[in-house]
C-alpha positions as CSV (number, residue, x, y, z in Angstrom):
1,M,-164.1,57.8,73.5
2,S,-163.0,61.0,75.3
3,A,-160.6,63.2,73.4
4,P,-157.3,64.3,75.1
5,L,-157.8,67.1,77.6
6,G,-158.6,70.3,75.9
7,S,-158.9,68.9,72.4
8,S,-161.8,69.1,70.0
9,G,-164.4,66.4,70.0
10,S,-168.0,65.6,71.0
11,S,-167.6,65.4,74.8
12,A,-170.3,67.2,76.8
13,D,-167.6,68.7,79.0
14,E,-165.2,70.1,76.4
15,N,-166.7,73.6,76.5
16,I,-165.0,74.2,79.9
17,D,-162.6,77.2,79.6
18,L,-159.1,75.7,80.1
19,D,-157.8,79.0,81.5
20,K,-160.5,79.6,84.1
21,P,-159.6,78.6,87.6
22,I,-162.0,77.4,90.3
23,P,-163.6,80.6,91.7
24,A,-162.2,81.7,95.1
25,S,-165.8,81.8,96.4
26,M,-166.0,78.1,96.0
27,L,-163.0,77.4,98.2
28,P,-163.7,76.9,101.9
29,P,-161.1,77.9,104.6
30,S,-157.9,76.0,104.2
31,I,-157.4,72.9,106.3
32,A,-154.2,73.4,108.3
33,G,-151.6,70.7,107.8
34,P,-148.1,70.0,109.2
35,E,-144.9,70.1,107.3
36,P,-145.1,67.0,105.1
37,A,-142.7,64.1,105.6
38,D,-141.3,61.7,103.0
39,N,-142.8,58.2,103.0
40,A,-139.6,56.7,104.5
41,S,-139.7,58.9,107.6
42,S,-142.2,59.8,110.3
43,S,-144.3,62.9,110.9
44,T,-147.2,64.0,113.1
45,A,-150.5,65.0,111.4
46,T,-152.6,67.8,112.8
47,Q,-155.1,66.8,115.4
48,S,-157.9,68.3,113.3
49,A,-157.2,66.1,110.3
50,P,-159.6,63.2,109.9
51,P,-158.3,59.7,110.4
52,L,-157.8,57.4,107.4
53,S,-159.5,54.1,107.4
54,S,-160.4,51.4,104.8
55,A,-163.5,53.5,104.0
56,M,-162.2,57.0,104.5
57,D,-164.5,59.9,105.1
58,A,-162.5,62.9,103.8
59,P,-163.3,66.5,102.9
60,G,-162.8,67.6,99.3
61,I,-166.1,67.7,97.3
62,N,-168.0,71.0,97.7
63,S,-171.7,71.7,97.3
64,N,-171.1,72.4,93.6
65,G,-169.7,68.9,93.0
66,A,-166.1,70.2,92.4
67,I,-162.9,69.3,94.2
68,D,-161.8,72.1,96.5
69,L,-158.2,72.0,95.2
70,E,-156.1,73.4,98.0
71,P,-158.1,72.0,101.0
72,F,-158.2,68.6,99.4
73,L,-154.4,68.5,98.8
74,R,-153.6,70.0,102.2
75,M,-155.7,67.2,103.9
76,V,-153.9,64.6,101.8
77,V,-150.4,65.9,102.9
78,A,-151.5,66.2,106.5
79,Q,-152.5,62.5,106.5
80,R,-149.1,61.5,105.0
81,V,-150.6,60.0,101.9
82,S,-148.0,59.2,99.3
83,D,-150.1,58.8,96.2
84,I,-153.5,60.1,95.0
85,H,-155.4,58.1,92.4
86,L,-158.2,60.0,90.5
87,R,-160.4,58.5,87.8
88,I,-163.9,59.1,86.4
89,G,-166.6,57.0,87.9
90,S,-164.7,56.1,91.1
91,P,-164.1,58.0,94.4
92,P,-160.5,59.1,95.1
93,V,-158.2,56.3,96.3
94,F,-155.1,57.0,98.3
95,R,-151.9,55.1,99.0
96,K,-150.8,55.3,102.6
97,D,-147.9,53.3,104.1
98,G,-148.0,51.1,101.0
99,D,-151.7,50.3,101.2
100,M,-154.5,51.4,98.9
101,V,-157.2,53.3,100.9
102,T,-160.7,53.9,99.3
103,T,-162.4,57.1,100.4
104,K,-166.1,57.8,101.1
105,M,-166.0,60.7,98.7
106,P,-168.5,60.5,95.8
107,P,-167.4,59.1,92.5
108,L,-165.7,61.7,90.3
109,T,-167.5,62.9,87.2
110,E,-165.7,63.8,84.0
111,K,-166.5,67.5,84.5
112,V,-165.1,67.4,88.1
113,L,-161.9,65.7,87.0
114,V,-161.3,67.8,83.9
115,E,-161.8,70.9,86.1
116,F,-159.4,69.6,88.7
117,A,-156.8,68.8,86.0
118,K,-156.9,72.2,84.3
119,N,-156.4,73.9,87.7
120,I,-153.1,72.0,88.3
121,I,-151.6,71.8,84.8
122,P,-149.1,74.6,84.4
123,K,-150.4,77.1,81.8
124,P,-147.2,76.9,79.7
125,L,-147.9,73.2,79.2
126,L,-151.6,73.5,78.2
127,A,-150.8,73.8,74.5
128,K,-148.6,70.8,74.6
129,I,-151.1,68.6,76.5
130,K,-154.0,69.1,74.2
131,N,-152.9,66.4,71.8
132,R,-151.3,64.1,74.3
133,T,-152.8,61.2,76.2
134,D,-149.9,60.7,78.6
135,F,-148.2,63.6,80.4
136,D,-146.0,64.2,83.4
137,F,-145.7,67.5,85.2
138,G,-145.2,69.1,88.6
139,Y,-147.6,71.0,90.7
140,D,-146.5,73.3,93.6
141,L,-148.7,73.9,96.7
142,G,-146.8,76.8,98.2
143,D,-144.9,75.8,101.4
144,I,-147.0,72.6,101.8
145,A,-145.7,70.2,99.2
146,R,-145.1,69.5,95.6
147,F,-146.8,66.9,93.5
148,R,-145.5,64.8,90.6
149,V,-148.5,64.3,88.4
150,N,-149.0,61.7,85.7
151,L,-152.1,62.4,83.5
152,F,-153.3,59.5,81.4
153,Y,-156.3,58.0,79.8
154,E,-158.0,54.7,80.8
155,R,-160.5,53.2,78.4
156,G,-160.8,56.6,76.7
157,K,-161.4,58.5,80.0
158,L,-159.2,60.9,81.8
159,A,-157.3,59.7,84.9
160,M,-154.3,60.8,86.9
161,V,-152.0,59.8,89.8
162,L,-150.4,62.4,92.0
163,R,-147.2,61.6,94.0
164,V,-146.7,63.7,97.1
165,V,-143.2,65.3,97.2
166,P,-142.4,66.8,100.6
167,K,-141.1,70.4,100.7
168,K,-138.5,69.5,103.3
169,I,-135.5,67.7,101.9
170,P,-134.4,65.0,104.4
171,D,-130.9,64.4,105.6
172,I,-129.4,61.0,104.9
173,N,-129.6,60.1,108.6
174,D,-133.3,61.0,108.6
175,L,-134.0,58.2,106.1
176,G,-132.4,55.6,108.4
177,L,-129.9,54.6,105.7
178,P,-126.3,53.7,106.5
179,D,-123.7,56.4,107.0
180,V,-121.7,54.9,104.2
181,L,-123.9,56.8,101.7
182,N,-122.0,60.0,102.8
183,R,-119.0,58.5,101.0
184,F,-120.7,59.0,97.7
185,T,-121.2,62.7,98.3
186,D,-117.4,63.2,98.8
187,L,-116.6,61.8,95.4
188,H,-115.6,64.1,92.6
189,K,-116.2,61.8,89.6
190,G,-117.8,58.6,88.6
191,L,-121.3,57.1,88.5
192,V,-123.6,56.4,91.6
193,L,-126.9,54.7,91.0
194,V,-129.9,54.5,93.3
195,T,-132.2,51.7,92.2
196,G,-135.4,49.9,93.2
197,P,-139.0,49.4,92.2
198,T,-141.4,52.2,91.6
199,G,-142.3,53.9,94.9
200,S,-139.2,52.7,96.8
201,G,-138.0,56.2,97.7
202,K,-135.3,56.6,95.0
203,S,-136.0,60.3,94.4
204,T,-135.9,61.0,98.2
205,T,-132.6,59.3,98.6
206,L,-131.1,61.2,95.7
207,A,-132.4,64.5,97.1
208,A,-130.8,63.7,100.4
209,L,-127.5,63.0,98.7
210,L,-127.6,66.3,96.8
211,N,-128.7,68.1,99.9
212,Q,-125.6,66.8,101.7
213,I,-123.3,68.2,99.0
214,N,-125.2,71.5,98.9
215,K,-124.8,72.0,102.7
216,H,-121.1,71.2,102.9
217,Q,-119.4,71.6,99.5
218,Q,-118.9,74.4,97.0
219,R,-119.9,72.8,93.7
220,H,-122.2,73.4,90.8
221,I,-125.0,70.8,90.7
222,V,-127.1,70.4,87.6
223,T,-130.3,68.3,87.8
224,L,-132.3,67.0,84.8
225,E,-135.7,65.8,85.9
226,D,-139.1,64.7,84.5
227,P,-140.6,66.5,86.2
228,I,-138.7,68.4,89.0
229,E,-139.6,66.9,92.3
230,F,-137.6,68.2,95.3
231,V,-136.8,71.9,94.9
232,H,-133.3,72.8,96.2
233,E,-132.1,76.2,97.3
234,N,-128.5,77.3,96.9
235,N,-126.5,76.8,100.0
236,Q,-122.7,76.2,99.8
237,S,-123.3,74.9,96.2
238,V,-125.1,76.5,93.2
239,I,-127.9,74.3,91.9
240,T,-129.4,74.4,88.5
241,Q,-132.6,72.4,88.1
242,R,-133.9,71.7,84.6
243,E,-137.2,70.0,83.7
244,L,-137.9,68.0,80.6
245,G,-140.5,69.6,78.3
246,S,-139.9,73.1,79.5
247,D,-136.2,73.6,80.1
248,T,-134.8,70.8,77.8
249,D,-136.3,68.4,75.4
250,T,-134.6,65.1,76.2
251,F,-132.3,63.6,78.8
252,P,-129.5,63.1,76.3
253,N,-129.7,66.6,75.0
254,G,-129.9,67.9,78.6
255,I,-126.8,66.0,79.5
256,K,-124.9,67.1,76.4
257,Y,-125.5,70.8,77.1
258,S,-125.1,70.5,80.8
259,L,-121.4,69.6,80.2
260,R,-121.0,73.1,78.8
261,Q,-122.5,74.7,81.9
262,D,-119.4,74.1,84.2
263,P,-121.0,71.3,86.3
264,D,-119.3,69.3,89.1
265,V,-122.3,67.1,89.8
266,I,-125.1,66.0,87.4
267,L,-128.3,64.3,88.5
268,I,-130.2,62.5,85.8
269,G,-133.7,61.6,86.8
270,E,-133.8,58.2,85.2
271,M,-131.5,56.3,82.8
272,R,-134.4,55.0,80.8
273,D,-132.9,54.2,77.4
274,R,-129.6,53.5,75.6
275,E,-129.0,57.0,74.5
276,T,-129.4,58.4,78.0
277,I,-127.2,55.7,79.5
278,S,-124.5,56.4,76.9
279,S,-124.6,60.1,77.7
280,A,-124.5,59.4,81.5
281,L,-121.5,57.1,81.1
282,H,-119.7,59.8,79.0
283,A,-120.4,62.5,81.6
284,A,-119.0,60.3,84.4
285,E,-116.0,59.3,82.2
286,T,-115.1,63.0,81.6
287,G,-114.6,63.8,85.2
288,H,-118.1,64.6,86.6
289,L,-119.9,63.0,89.5
290,V,-123.2,61.6,88.1
291,F,-126.2,60.4,90.1
292,S,-129.1,58.6,88.5
293,T,-131.7,55.9,88.9
294,L,-132.7,52.5,87.4
295,H,-135.7,50.3,88.0
296,T,-133.6,47.3,89.1
297,V,-133.6,45.4,92.4
298,D,-129.9,44.8,93.1
299,A,-126.4,45.7,92.2
300,V,-125.8,42.7,89.9
301,Q,-129.0,43.2,88.0
302,T,-128.2,47.0,87.7
303,I,-124.8,46.3,86.1
304,N,-126.3,43.7,83.7
305,R,-129.2,46.0,82.8
306,I,-126.7,48.7,81.6
307,I,-124.5,46.3,79.7
308,N,-127.3,44.3,78.1
309,I,-129.1,47.4,76.7
310,Y,-126.3,47.4,74.1
311,E,-125.8,45.1,71.1
312,P,-123.6,42.0,71.8
313,H,-120.6,43.4,70.0
314,E,-120.7,46.6,72.0
315,R,-121.0,45.0,75.5
316,D,-117.4,44.2,76.2
317,P,-116.2,47.9,75.9
318,V,-119.2,49.1,77.8
319,R,-118.5,46.7,80.6
320,K,-114.9,47.8,80.8
321,Q,-116.1,51.5,80.8
322,L,-118.5,50.7,83.6
323,A,-115.8,48.9,85.6
324,A,-113.7,52.1,85.4
325,I,-116.4,54.7,86.4
326,L,-119.0,53.0,88.6
327,Q,-118.6,54.1,92.2
328,G,-121.5,52.5,93.9
329,T,-125.2,51.4,94.0
330,V,-128.0,51.8,96.5
331,S,-130.8,49.3,95.9
332,Q,-133.6,50.1,98.3
333,R,-137.1,49.1,99.3
334,L,-139.7,50.6,101.7
335,V,-141.0,48.3,104.4
336,K,-143.9,49.0,106.7
337,K,-142.7,49.8,110.3
338,S,-143.8,47.4,113.0
339,D,-146.5,48.4,115.4
340,G,-143.9,48.1,118.2
341,T,-142.0,51.2,117.0
342,G,-144.8,53.5,118.0
343,E,-144.4,55.2,114.6
344,K,-146.5,54.9,111.5
345,G,-144.9,54.9,108.1
346,R,-142.4,52.9,106.2
347,L,-138.7,52.3,106.7
348,A,-136.0,52.4,103.9
349,V,-133.8,49.3,103.8
350,A,-131.1,49.1,101.2
351,E,-128.4,46.9,99.7
352,I,-125.3,49.0,99.5
353,M,-122.5,48.3,97.1
354,T,-119.3,50.4,97.2
355,V,-117.1,49.6,94.2
356,S,-113.9,48.2,95.6
357,P,-110.9,47.1,93.5
358,A,-112.2,43.5,93.7
359,I,-115.6,44.5,92.3
360,R,-114.0,46.5,89.5
361,D,-112.0,43.4,88.6
362,Y,-115.2,41.2,88.7
363,I,-116.9,43.7,86.3
364,F,-113.9,44.0,84.0
365,R,-113.5,40.2,83.8
366,D,-117.2,39.6,83.3
367,E,-117.6,37.7,86.6
368,I,-120.4,40.0,87.8
369,G,-122.2,37.2,89.7
370,E,-119.3,37.0,92.1
371,I,-120.3,40.4,93.5
372,Y,-123.1,38.6,95.5
373,N,-120.4,36.9,97.6
374,L,-118.8,40.2,98.6
375,L,-122.2,41.8,99.5
376,G,-122.9,38.9,101.8
377,L,-119.8,39.5,103.9
378,G,-121.5,42.1,106.0
379,E,-119.3,45.2,106.6
380,Y,-116.7,44.6,103.9
381,E,-115.8,48.0,102.4
382,G,-119.1,49.4,103.9
383,M,-121.2,47.1,101.8
384,C,-124.4,45.4,102.9
385,S,-126.7,42.9,101.2
386,L,-130.5,43.4,101.2
387,N,-130.9,40.4,103.5
388,N,-128.4,41.8,106.0
389,A,-130.2,45.1,106.0
390,L,-133.6,43.4,106.5
391,Y,-132.2,41.2,109.3
392,R,-130.7,44.2,111.1
393,A,-134.1,46.1,110.9
394,Y,-135.9,43.0,112.2
395,K,-133.4,42.4,114.9
396,N,-133.9,46.0,116.1
397,Q,-137.7,45.5,116.1
398,L,-138.2,48.1,113.4
399,I,-140.0,45.7,111.0
400,T,-141.8,42.4,111.5
401,E,-140.5,39.0,110.4
402,E,-143.3,38.6,108.0
403,D,-142.6,41.9,106.2
404,A,-138.9,41.3,106.2
405,I,-139.3,37.9,104.5
406,G,-141.9,39.3,102.1
407,T,-139.5,42.0,101.0
408,S,-136.4,39.7,100.6
409,D,-135.2,38.5,97.2
410,N,-133.9,35.4,98.9
411,P,-136.4,34.6,101.7
412,T,-135.0,31.2,102.4
413,E,-131.6,32.7,103.4
414,L,-133.3,35.4,105.4
415,Q,-135.4,32.8,107.3
416,Q,-132.2,30.9,108.2
417,M,-130.5,34.2,109.4
418,I,-133.5,34.9,111.6
419,R,-133.4,31.4,113.0
420,G,-129.8,31.9,114.0
421,A,-128.0,29.9,111.2
422,F,-126.0,32.9,110.0
423,H,-125.5,35.1,113.0
424,G,-121.9,35.6,112.1
425,T,-122.8,37.3,108.8
426,A,-126.0,39.1,109.8
427,G,-124.2,41.8,111.8
């Protein structure tokens, strides 16, 4: 079994110098690439970039058998790949527009993958990573893109997945999401949650929300991320971005100390455990606007997930606390655009819940299931159910009927809407 990267053991490749980069002489000229785009928006790749196919023939392995780091990553960004999967004994595999694409590149050896890893791992983290088998960090490729990297071991062998994070931070309108999201950026306190499955564009939506505040309001924004994805520059606001592992040790501690840093807005990368949730609720309760994410699929499940993480005797006061501070939820999915749009990529569709007095009352009285009825009313208080959003995208010929129904949590209802049964509520 292979030891963690850089640790002692009997691997034949462990004598590689962790601090030695790939020699510049081994790097061919850079492959030009366009400004990258988020996977929920469209962009045009350079004409010189090779097309992707189910058996992709891509540049990247040089005559010495190593991955040419910068040209390889530039090519990936140019082709609007969202994720890169690298593992020993297999060729690189890409995710593009939601589909997994196998390349014609040769299978990666342990030496090649270890060499690639040590060239993207930030040097300050090398000491920490030697005795770890799972690790997250960010890698910056100049003005091209950033990458969120997860390094892990599979059956004792090194593997990693890189998520492409565009350099350009999109506007809310660029994502195709409803204008009602702008309401959340005008708030001065409370909790706003962006939810959805992994890879649904949550980080991109949060970045767009912060970007809106940064461009138009004078506030202090503190982000706590694992790792930092989109990099924000000060505009009208001052932004402090802190990364777990290098700038703070845990989300709860980061939140605790951020309250002493004069924040107006706090972004928490993920509310992944009870302690983080408690800290986030406290920050929102003390007069701050808090944004965060959860891996839930709709507003009702989001509320129940927060409440149910507590012991039964604690749930009633937490529910009442949530009723007072929750301002809204955005539960989104990415759906492949239809061929008729003339654009490749995926479209963001979202259930939007703005917390009205009626919804606060439902949460307070533990009648959370009643929220579904309000979401289905179409434009009530700017809210929109996922099915209404999918129906609207289908009606505008942005997505196919098959993909709309396949994305829905209630496909029977959506089929009836498409067949004309619910035209009065579909918008």
